N, C-alpha and C positions, 0 to 999 in steps of 0.2 A: 543733679547727680543721679536721681532715680531714673530719669529718662535715658541717661547714658548707659546705665546698667541694663535697662531693658533693651536698648539698641544693641549692645554687645551680646546679650542673650539671644536675641533674634538672629543676629549675624552668625553666631555659633551654631544655632539650630539649623539654619539654612545650609551652612557649610557641611554639617554632619550628613544631612539628607543628600546634598550634592555629591559628596565623596562616596556615599553608599551606592548611588547610581553608577558612578564611574567604576567602582570596584567590582560590580556584578558582571559576570561573564555572560556574553550573549549566547543563548541556547540555540544551537543549530541542529535541526532535525535531520537525521540521515534519511536520504531517499535513494531510490534506485531508478533505473530506466523504466520499470513497470509502474511506478507510482503515478496514480492519477490516470491510468490508461484503461480503455474498455476494449474488449475483444469479443467477437461474435463467432460462434461455432459454424463451420461450413460442412456440408456433406448431408447425407441422408441417414435416417434412422433405420438401421438394418436394411431390409429390402423394401421398406416402406418409402414412398416418394416424399414423405414429409421431411422438411428441413429440421436439423437439430434445433431445439428451442433454447439453447444455452447462451447466456451472455456472461462473460467473466470480467469482473471489475477489480482493479488493484488499488489499494490505498494503504501504503506502507504502515505497518507490517501485515495488514489484513487483506483478505480477498473476499469476494462474494460471487457465487455463481447463481444467476437468476434463471428461474424456470417457473413452474407453477409454485414450487416451494423453494425458498432461498436456502442455500448452503453456504456457510461462511467458515472461516478459520484464519490461519496465518500462513504466510508463504515466505520462502527465501529464494534468492537467486545467486548462482555462482557460475560465472562464465555463461555458457549456454544452457545450463540446467536450472529448471524451476521446480521447486518442491512445494506442493500444497499440503497443509496439515489440517485435518478436520477433527471432529470429536473422537475421543478414544484413541488419539494419536494415529489415526489412519492417514497414510500419506499417499500422494499421487505424484509421480515424477514426470515432468515434461521437458521437451527440448525446444529451444528457440532456433528458428531458421537462421541461416547465415545473414540474411538481410534484416533480421530482427522483426519481421512483420508477421510471422506465423509461429504459433506455439502448439506443439503436437503432444498429446498424451496417448500412450499406448492403450490404456484402458481406464476410462473415466466415464462411468455410466453407460458404456457401450462395449460391444465385443470388438468392434473395429476401431482403429485409431481415430481419435477425435481431434480435429484441427481447428484452432481458433485463429482468426485473422484480426489483426490490429485495426481498430476503427479510427 
């Protein structure tokens, strides 16, 4: 009789654990088309022949711009507009090209437009 009670207890315990797994919702992380992509700046620094040293990496909802010093923050995307937000709520707005392979910022560390190309 004691063994039967133990068996029923074990079955009840397993059933409770099983139902708790079934009732849990699967967490789906929201991503966007920029998530996990890397972009390299093209163009020259002012009149200097040196290429822009910037690489832009997206990891929803964060981004990193690598150079000698890394700059990171969060970003958002809406249609063809990309907004980068860094410390003290400084924002930079960029535009994705029609083919979604170029991202242009009017002023991001440079006086001339800075164009990133998807790698």
